C-alpha positions as CSV (number, residue, x, y, z in Angstrom):
1,M,-26.7,44.9,158.5
2,A,-24.0,43.2,160.7
3,E,-23.0,41.0,157.7
4,L,-22.6,44.1,155.5
5,T,-20.4,45.7,158.2
6,V,-18.2,42.6,158.4
7,N,-17.8,42.5,154.6
8,Q,-16.8,46.2,154.5
9,T,-14.3,45.6,157.3
10,S,-12.9,42.6,155.5
11,A,-12.6,44.6,152.2
12,K,-10.8,47.4,154.0
13,Q,-8.3,45.0,155.6
14,R,-7.6,43.4,152.3
15,M,-6.9,46.8,150.8
16,R,-4.8,47.8,153.7
17,F,-2.7,44.7,153.7
18,D,-2.7,43.9,150.0
19,S,0.8,43.0,149.0
20,L,0.7,45.3,145.9
21,W,1.3,48.2,148.2
22,L,4.9,47.0,148.4
23,S,5.3,48.3,144.8
24,A,4.6,51.8,146.0
25,P,8.3,52.8,146.5
26,G,9.2,51.6,143.1
27,L,6.3,53.3,141.4
28,F,7.1,56.6,143.3
29,Y,10.8,56.2,142.1
30,M,9.6,55.8,138.5
31,A,7.3,58.8,138.7
32,L,10.0,61.0,140.3
33,L,12.9,60.1,138.0
34,L,11.2,59.1,134.8
35,I,7.7,60.3,134.3
36,L,8.0,63.7,135.8
37,P,11.5,64.5,134.2
38,A,10.4,63.3,130.8
39,G,7.1,65.2,131.1
40,A,8.9,68.4,132.1
41,L,11.5,68.1,129.3
42,I,8.8,67.6,126.7
43,W,6.5,70.3,128.1
44,Q,9.2,73.0,127.7
45,S,9.3,72.3,124.0
46,F,5.7,73.6,123.8
47,V,6.4,76.8,125.8
48,D,8.0,80.0,124.5
49,P,11.0,80.6,126.9
50,K,10.6,84.4,126.7
51,S,6.8,84.8,127.1
52,G,5.9,81.5,128.7
53,S,3.0,81.1,126.2
54,F,2.1,78.0,124.2
55,D,4.3,77.8,121.2
56,L,5.0,75.3,118.4
57,S,7.8,77.1,116.6
58,V,10.4,74.5,117.6
59,Y,8.4,71.8,115.9
60,E,8.0,74.0,112.8
61,Q,11.7,74.5,112.8
62,M,12.3,70.7,113.2
63,F,10.0,69.6,110.4
64,S,10.9,72.5,108.0
65,A,14.7,72.0,108.1
66,G,15.8,69.2,105.8
67,V,18.5,68.0,108.1
68,Y,16.1,67.2,110.9
69,V,13.7,65.4,108.5
70,K,16.6,63.3,107.2
71,V,17.8,62.4,110.7
72,L,14.2,61.3,111.6
73,T,14.0,59.2,108.4
74,N,17.4,57.7,109.2
75,T,16.4,56.8,112.7
76,F,13.1,55.1,111.8
77,A,14.6,53.3,108.7
78,I,17.6,52.0,110.7
79,A,15.4,50.8,113.6
80,A,13.2,49.0,111.2
81,Q,16.1,47.4,109.3
82,V,17.7,46.2,112.6
83,T,14.4,44.8,113.8
84,L,14.0,42.8,110.6
85,V,17.6,41.4,110.7
86,C,17.3,40.5,114.4
87,L,14.0,38.6,113.8
88,L,15.2,36.8,110.7
89,V,18.6,35.8,112.3
90,G,17.4,35.3,115.9
91,Y,14.3,33.1,115.2
92,P,16.4,30.1,114.0
93,I,18.7,30.5,117.1
94,A,15.7,30.6,119.4
95,V,14.2,27.5,117.7
96,W,17.5,25.7,118.1
97,L,17.6,26.5,121.8
98,A,14.0,25.6,122.4
99,G,14.6,22.1,120.9
100,M,17.4,21.3,123.4
101,E,17.0,19.5,126.7
102,E,17.3,21.8,129.8
103,R,20.9,21.3,130.8
104,R,22.3,21.7,127.2
105,R,20.1,24.7,126.7
106,R,21.5,26.5,129.8
107,M,25.1,25.8,128.6
108,A,24.2,27.1,125.1
109,M,22.5,30.2,126.6
110,W,25.9,31.2,128.1
111,L,27.2,31.7,124.6
112,V,24.3,34.0,123.8
113,L,24.1,35.9,127.1
114,L,27.8,36.6,127.6
115,P,28.0,38.9,124.5
116,F,24.7,40.5,125.7
117,W,26.3,41.6,128.9
118,V,29.4,43.1,127.2
119,S,28.4,46.6,126.4
120,P,27.8,47.8,122.8
121,L,30.5,50.3,123.3
122,L,33.2,47.6,123.7
123,K,31.7,45.5,120.9
124,N,31.7,48.4,118.4
125,F,35.2,49.3,119.4
126,A,36.3,45.8,118.5
127,W,34.5,46.0,115.2
128,I,36.3,49.2,114.4
129,V,39.6,47.3,114.5
130,L,38.3,44.1,112.9
131,L,36.5,45.8,110.0
132,A,39.1,48.5,109.3
133,R,40.4,48.9,105.7
134,K,43.5,46.9,106.6
135,G,41.8,44.8,109.3
136,I,41.7,41.0,109.4
137,V,38.3,40.7,107.9
138,A,39.3,42.9,104.9
139,Q,42.5,40.8,104.5
140,M,40.5,37.6,104.5
141,L,38.0,38.8,101.9
142,T,40.8,40.2,99.8
143,G,42.5,36.8,99.9
144,M,39.2,35.2,98.7
145,G,39.3,37.4,95.6
146,F,37.2,40.4,96.6
147,D,38.0,44.0,95.8
148,A,41.3,45.1,97.5
149,E,39.8,48.5,98.4
150,L,37.1,47.1,100.7
151,N,35.5,49.7,103.0
152,L,33.5,47.8,105.5
153,L,33.1,50.7,108.0
154,Y,31.3,54.0,108.1
155,G,28.1,53.2,106.1
156,R,24.5,52.0,106.5
157,G,25.6,48.3,106.3
158,A,28.1,48.7,109.2
159,V,25.5,50.5,111.4
160,V,22.8,47.9,110.8
161,F,25.2,45.1,111.4
162,G,26.6,46.6,114.6
163,M,23.2,47.4,116.0
164,A,21.8,44.0,115.1
165,H,24.9,42.4,116.7
166,A,24.2,44.3,119.9
167,M,20.4,43.6,120.0
168,L,20.3,40.0,118.6
169,P,20.6,38.4,122.1
170,I,17.7,40.5,123.3
171,A,15.6,39.2,120.4
172,I,16.5,35.6,121.1
173,L,15.8,35.9,124.8
174,T,12.4,37.5,124.1
175,M,11.3,34.8,121.6
176,L,12.6,31.8,123.5
177,P,10.1,31.8,126.5
178,T,7.1,31.7,124.1
179,M,8.6,28.8,122.2
180,L,9.3,26.9,125.4
181,T,5.6,27.0,126.2
182,I,4.6,25.3,123.0
183,D,3.6,21.7,123.5
184,S,6.4,19.6,121.9
185,R,3.9,16.8,121.1
186,L,2.0,18.9,118.5
187,V,4.5,18.7,115.7
188,P,5.0,14.9,116.0
189,A,1.2,14.6,116.1
190,A,0.9,16.5,112.9
191,M,3.5,14.3,111.2
192,T,1.7,11.1,112.2
193,M,-1.4,12.6,110.4
194,G,0.6,12.9,107.1
195,A,2.2,16.3,107.4
196,S,5.8,16.7,106.5
197,R,8.3,18.1,109.1
198,S,8.4,21.4,107.3
199,Q,4.6,21.7,107.0
200,S,4.2,20.8,110.7
201,F,6.8,23.4,111.7
202,W,5.4,26.3,109.5
203,R,1.7,25.6,110.2
204,I,1.8,24.7,113.9
205,F,5.0,25.8,115.6
206,V,5.4,29.2,113.7
207,P,1.9,30.5,114.4
208,L,2.1,29.6,118.1
209,S,5.4,31.4,118.4
210,M,4.2,34.6,116.9
211,P,3.4,36.4,120.2
212,G,7.1,36.1,121.1
213,V,8.3,37.2,117.7
214,A,6.0,40.3,117.9
215,A,7.2,41.1,121.4
216,A,10.8,40.8,120.2
217,G,10.1,43.1,117.3
218,L,8.4,45.7,119.5
219,L,11.4,45.7,121.9
220,I,14.1,45.9,119.3
221,F,12.3,48.6,117.3
222,V,11.8,50.8,120.4
223,M,15.4,50.3,121.6
224,G,16.7,51.0,118.1
225,L,15.0,54.4,118.0
226,G,17.1,55.6,120.9
227,F,20.3,53.8,120.0
228,F,23.2,56.2,119.2
229,I,26.5,54.4,120.1
230,T,26.8,52.3,116.9
231,P,25.8,55.1,114.4
232,A,28.3,57.4,116.1
233,L,31.1,54.9,115.9
234,L,30.5,52.8,112.8
235,G,28.4,55.2,110.7
236,S,29.1,58.3,108.6
237,P,27.3,61.7,108.8
238,N,24.7,60.2,106.4
239,E,23.7,57.7,109.2
240,T,23.2,60.3,111.9
241,V,20.2,59.4,114.2
242,I,18.1,61.2,116.7
243,G,20.2,60.2,119.7
244,Q,23.3,61.8,118.2
245,M,21.4,65.0,117.5
246,M,20.1,65.1,121.1
247,I,23.6,64.8,122.4
248,T,24.7,67.7,120.2
249,Q,21.7,69.9,121.2
250,V,22.3,69.3,124.9
251,Q,26.1,69.1,125.3
252,K,27.2,71.5,122.6
253,L,24.4,73.9,121.9
254,F,22.5,73.5,125.2
255,N,19.2,73.8,123.2
256,L,16.9,71.9,125.6
257,R,13.8,73.0,123.7
258,L,14.8,71.2,120.6
259,A,16.0,68.2,122.6
260,G,12.6,68.1,124.3
261,A,10.9,68.2,120.9
262,L,13.1,65.3,119.7
263,A,12.3,63.4,122.9
264,A,8.6,64.1,122.4
265,L,8.8,62.7,118.9
266,L,10.6,59.6,120.0
267,L,8.1,58.9,122.8
268,A,5.2,59.5,120.4
269,V,6.5,56.9,118.0
270,T,7.2,54.5,120.8
271,L,3.7,54.9,122.2
272,I,2.2,54.5,118.7
273,T,4.2,51.3,118.2
274,I,3.1,49.9,121.6
275,A,-0.5,50.8,120.8
276,I,-0.4,49.0,117.5
277,Y,1.2,46.0,119.2
278,D,-1.5,46.0,121.9
279,R,-4.2,46.2,119.3
280,F,-3.1,43.1,117.5
281,F,-1.3,41.0,120.1
282,G,-2.2,42.4,123.6
283,M,0.3,43.7,126.1
284,S,-0.4,40.7,128.4
285,S,1.8,38.7,126.1
286,V,4.7,40.8,127.2
287,S,3.8,40.7,130.9
288,G,3.7,36.9,130.8
289,T,0.0,36.4,131.6
290,G,-0.5,34.1,128.8
291,A,-2.1,36.1,126.0
292,V,-2.5,34.6,122.6
293,A,-2.0,36.6,119.5
294,R,-5.2,38.1,118.1
295,R,-6.0,36.9,114.6
296,G,-7.6,38.6,111.7
297,G,-7.2,42.0,110.1
298,V,-4.2,43.2,108.1
299,I,-1.6,41.7,110.5
300,G,-3.3,38.3,110.4
301,A,-3.4,38.4,106.6
302,I,0.3,39.3,106.4
303,G,1.2,36.6,108.9
304,G,-0.8,34.0,107.0
305,L,0.9,35.0,103.8
306,I,4.4,34.8,105.4
307,I,3.5,31.3,106.8
308,E,2.2,30.1,103.4
309,V,5.2,31.4,101.5
310,G,7.6,30.0,104.1
311,A,5.9,26.6,104.0
312,T,6.0,26.5,100.2
313,L,9.6,27.4,100.0
314,S,10.6,25.0,102.8
315,E,8.8,22.2,100.9
316,F,10.6,23.1,97.7
317,V,14.0,23.1,99.4
318,A,13.2,19.9,101.2
319,R,12.6,18.1,97.8
320,L,16.0,19.4,96.5
321,L,18.2,18.7,99.5
322,P,18.5,15.5,101.6
323,A,17.2,15.9,105.1
324,R,20.6,15.3,106.6
325,L,22.1,18.1,104.5
326,G,19.3,20.5,105.5
327,R,19.9,19.8,109.2
328,G,23.7,20.2,108.7
329,T,23.2,23.6,107.0
330,F,20.9,24.7,109.8
331,T,23.6,23.7,112.4
332,V,26.3,25.5,110.5
333,F,24.2,28.6,110.4
334,V,23.5,28.5,114.1
335,W,27.2,28.1,115.1
336,L,28.3,30.7,112.6
337,V,25.9,33.3,114.2
338,I,27.1,32.4,117.7
339,A,30.7,32.7,116.5
340,V,30.0,36.2,115.2
341,L,28.4,37.1,118.6
342,I,31.5,36.0,120.5
343,V,34.2,37.3,118.2
344,P,34.3,40.9,119.6
345,V,34.6,39.5,123.1
346,L,37.5,37.3,122.2
347,A,39.3,40.0,120.2
348,F,40.2,42.3,123.2
349,P,42.9,40.2,124.9
350,P,45.2,39.8,121.9
351,M,45.0,43.6,121.1
352,A,45.7,44.5,124.8
353,F,48.8,42.4,124.9
354,S,50.2,43.9,121.7
355,G,53.5,45.7,121.7
356,S,52.5,48.0,118.9
357,S,51.8,51.7,119.5
358,F,48.4,51.3,117.7
359,L,45.6,48.8,117.8
360,E,46.0,45.8,115.5
361,F,44.6,42.3,115.2
362,P,46.2,40.0,115.3
363,P,49.1,41.6,117.2
364,K,52.7,41.2,115.8
365,S,54.4,41.4,119.2
366,F,53.7,40.7,122.9
367,S,53.9,43.4,125.6
368,L,52.4,44.3,129.0
369,R,53.0,48.0,128.4
370,W,49.4,49.0,127.9
371,F,48.3,47.2,131.1
372,E,51.0,49.1,132.9
373,A,49.7,52.3,131.3
374,Y,46.2,51.5,132.4
375,I,47.1,50.7,136.0
376,G,49.5,53.6,136.3
377,S,47.0,56.2,135.0
378,S,45.1,58.0,137.8
379,Q,42.5,59.0,135.2
380,W,41.7,55.5,134.1
381,M,41.9,54.0,137.7
382,G,39.8,56.8,139.1
383,A,37.1,56.1,136.5
384,T,37.3,52.4,137.2
385,A,36.9,52.8,141.0
386,R,34.0,55.2,140.5
387,S,32.2,52.8,138.2
388,A,32.7,50.0,140.7
389,V,31.3,51.9,143.7
390,I,28.4,53.3,141.7
391,A,27.6,49.8,140.3
392,I,27.6,48.2,143.8
393,V,25.3,50.9,145.2
394,T,23.0,50.7,142.1
395,G,22.8,46.9,142.5
396,V,21.8,47.2,146.2
397,L,19.1,49.9,145.6
398,A,17.6,48.2,142.5
399,T,17.4,44.9,144.3
400,I,15.7,46.4,147.4
401,I,13.2,48.5,145.4
402,S,12.4,45.9,142.8
403,G,12.4,43.1,145.3
404,M,9.6,44.6,147.3
405,A,7.5,45.1,144.2
406,A,8.3,41.6,142.8
407,Y,7.3,40.1,146.2
408,G,4.1,42.0,146.3
409,L,3.2,41.2,142.7
410,A,3.9,37.5,143.2
411,R,1.6,37.3,146.2
412,S,-1.3,39.3,144.7
413,Q,-4.0,38.1,142.3
414,R,-5.4,41.6,141.6
415,K,-5.9,42.8,138.0
416,A,-3.8,45.9,138.8
417,G,-0.7,43.6,138.8
418,G,-0.4,43.8,135.0
419,L,-0.4,47.6,135.1
420,I,2.3,47.5,137.8
421,F,4.4,45.1,135.8
422,L,4.3,47.3,132.7
423,S,5.1,50.3,134.9
424,F,8.3,48.7,136.0
425,M,9.1,47.9,132.4
426,L,9.0,51.6,131.5
427,P,12.8,52.3,131.7
428,M,13.2,49.5,129.1
429,V,10.4,50.8,126.8
430,V,11.3,54.5,126.9
431,P,14.4,55.2,124.7
432,N,17.4,55.4,127.0
433,I,18.5,58.6,125.3
434,V,15.3,60.2,126.4
435,I,15.9,59.1,130.0
436,G,19.4,60.5,129.9
437,V,18.3,63.9,128.6
438,S,15.3,64.1,130.9
439,L,17.5,63.3,134.0
440,F,20.0,66.0,132.9
441,Y,17.2,68.5,132.6
442,V,15.7,67.8,136.1
443,L,18.8,67.0,138.1
444,A,20.5,70.2,136.8
445,K,17.8,72.1,138.7
446,I,18.6,70.5,142.0
447,G,22.4,70.4,141.8
448,L,22.8,66.7,141.1
449,I,24.5,67.0,137.7
450,A,28.2,65.9,137.8
451,T,27.7,64.0,141.0
452,D,28.0,60.3,141.9
453,T,24.6,60.5,143.5
454,G,22.9,61.6,140.3
455,I,24.6,58.8,138.3
456,V,23.5,56.2,140.9
457,L,19.9,57.5,140.8
458,G,19.9,57.2,137.0
459,H,21.5,53.8,136.9
460,T,19.1,52.4,139.5
461,L,16.2,53.6,137.3
462,S,17.6,51.9,134.2
463,A,18.6,48.7,136.0
464,M,15.2,48.1,137.7
465,P,13.5,46.3,134.8
466,I,15.9,43.4,134.5
467,V,16.3,43.1,138.3
468,F,12.5,43.2,138.7
469,V,12.0,40.4,136.1
470,I,14.6,38.1,137.7
471,L,13.1,38.6,141.2
472,L,9.5,38.3,140.0
473,T,10.4,35.0,138.3
474,T,12.1,33.8,141.5
475,F,9.1,34.7,143.7
476,R,6.6,33.2,141.3
477,S,8.4,29.9,141.4
478,F,8.4,29.8,145.2
479,D,5.9,27.5,146.8
480,W,4.0,29.7,149.3
481,R,2.5,26.7,151.1
482,L,5.9,26.3,152.7
483,L,5.3,29.5,154.7
484,Q,1.8,28.2,155.8
485,A,3.4,24.9,156.8
486,A,6.0,26.8,158.9
487,A,3.2,28.9,160.5
488,T,1.3,25.8,161.5
489,L,4.5,24.5,163.2
490,G,4.6,27.7,165.3
491,A,7.0,29.8,163.3
492,S,6.6,33.6,163.6
493,R,6.4,35.8,160.5
494,W,10.0,36.8,160.9
495,Q,11.1,33.2,161.3
496,Q,9.1,32.2,158.2
497,I,11.0,34.9,156.2
498,R,14.4,34.2,157.8
499,L,14.4,30.4,157.8
500,V,12.2,29.5,154.8
501,L,11.7,32.3,152.3
502,L,15.2,33.9,152.2
503,P,17.2,30.7,151.9
504,L,15.0,29.6,149.0
505,V,15.1,32.9,147.1
506,K,18.7,33.8,147.9
507,G,20.0,32.5,144.6
508,G,17.5,34.7,142.6
509,A,18.3,37.7,144.8
510,V,22.1,37.3,144.2
511,A,21.6,36.9,140.5
512,A,19.3,40.0,140.4
513,F,21.9,42.1,142.3
514,L,24.8,41.0,140.1
515,F,22.8,41.7,136.9
516,G,21.9,45.1,138.3
517,L,25.6,45.7,139.1
518,L,26.6,44.6,135.6
519,H,24.1,46.9,134.0
520,S,25.4,49.9,135.9
521,F,29.1,49.0,135.4
522,E,28.7,49.2,131.6
523,E,26.0,51.9,131.2
524,L,27.1,54.9,129.1
525,T,24.1,57.0,128.1
526,I,23.1,58.2,131.6
527,A,26.7,58.7,132.7
528,L,27.2,60.7,129.5
529,F,24.6,63.3,130.5
530,V,24.4,63.1,134.3
531,G,28.1,62.9,134.7
532,A,28.5,65.9,132.4
533,G,32.1,65.0,131.6
534,V,33.2,65.8,135.2
535,K,32.4,62.5,137.0
536,Q,34.0,60.0,134.6
537,T,32.8,56.4,134.8
538,L,34.8,53.8,133.0
539,P,32.4,53.5,130.0
540,K,32.4,57.4,129.7
541,Q,36.3,57.4,129.9
542,M,36.4,54.8,127.1
543,W,33.8,56.7,125.0
544,D,36.0,59.8,125.2
545,D,39.1,57.8,124.3
546,I,37.4,56.3,121.2
547,I,36.1,59.6,120.1
548,L,39.3,61.6,120.6
549,S,42.2,59.2,120.2
550,I,42.0,55.4,120.1
551,S,45.0,53.9,122.0
552,P,45.9,50.4,123.1
553,T,45.3,51.5,126.7
554,L,41.6,51.3,125.8
555,A,42.1,47.6,124.9
556,A,43.7,47.0,128.3
557,A,40.7,48.6,130.0
558,S,38.4,46.5,127.8
559,V,40.1,43.3,128.9
560,F,39.5,44.3,132.5
561,I,35.8,45.0,131.8
562,V,35.3,41.7,129.9
563,A,37.0,39.8,132.8
564,V,34.7,41.4,135.4
565,V,31.6,40.9,133.3
566,T,32.6,37.2,132.7
567,V,33.2,36.4,136.3
568,L,30.0,38.2,137.6
569,F,28.0,36.7,134.8
570,V,29.1,33.2,135.6
571,I,28.4,33.8,139.3
572,A,24.9,35.2,138.5
573,E,24.1,32.3,136.2
574,K,25.2,29.8,138.9
575,A,23.2,31.6,141.5
576,R,20.0,32.0,139.5
577,P,17.4,29.4,140.4
578,R,16.8,26.6,138.0
């Protein structure tokens, strides 16, 4: 009986002091600003605003009107096309990175990550100038003998290209960790047993990398469903997607019922996609707990067919081309893709220093007039200062909240850790447009719309996943025996934290803070809804300028943003633990 009492007491103490409780503030934050607002927004789409009774008329309206059906079809088709392009183009880049030694890989990763941290708004703005009817790309193609009336913008091709350009780094970063865990001795071992290089790659490396490919496909497809910046800027009315329609329903028509119905549809498709992924691959492959893709069934048959076709085609090409030529072609492809990723980032400075009254690339004259206009504008400088303050506060809050949860998860071995990890990934899984509309719906009821506080709350929510992942990686790489050793030498708990833990995780914490700051500094969707056009952040000011009247002042502001992003990105990469 005494032994039973001791065991019960021990169990209570473990529950009381279990480090997973440190994730409670973050989970509460998620529930308060994501789950409850999204639930409230969706629920009102099922309720008649006059009688308060259950009503599905808004869904009948949505599916009976041809325009809504077309928009839904566009959204799913574009998301699927972008996912396919990102996987096909990103896989060779990830393979190239995985084959490098660590130091060279980190340097090459800078070329992939820097475009990732430059917002899609700026990159699409650059493509508007570069792909214009009289732009430099059209001039080059015309000089090569193509049709003189090339129209590269405002079509499905431009939308898919722009979205794939924005999401390609995400696909590469998602596939790369899985490839790095593959034993590099397996392919050489297969070759010593008579397999060719292409056979070894397709029958050994490719199947083992499939969990990362599937995770990248899931993430890109889900993000593509809520993407609206590129279709709005590079597409025509024929490429209108759900995100654009939600903006119209909220900001112009104030039809929150229909916006809630669209949000419900987006979330339903997202959850179905995740459920399918979990059925065939397991969600643990996303959380990093080492799951292996489940074989068999339709997915397994399709994957096997793709591998067989790829191996056969690769063997056929290998017989036609010398090995050196094949490797050279692969290298040229990789650097061509990286060049395309970087081009929009490099295009801003020349346009900003142009003396012309309109945007052109390359510029025909040099002038500082647009930087003077940017610095002298109270509207632009006010938006810049607001974005800076909001970004700093967001970085601090996201680091504190996510840091507590990451520390608790790293110290705990309980099975609930996987569920907590996925909970902190929710802002990345739920389409950003749904988060923005949901926050608008709930914050409007408590008077936080058009306030800096409301924007900070929303930005902290959307920044938490990336901050959490960086800090969790930092804490998981920490040797916890160092704290035990310090304790045996007489150090108190506070001394262990101050003198051992904090100095060793400081780099990861600084990197997490800076990436959270960067995310907030360039975030548009939440600022678009929560700011309500009254509290202008710099991305929102740039969005208005692109929509209403594109001026070279916008290029000057873009150069400032790219400079800030570059400096903070380099500092964050230097600070991040190796």
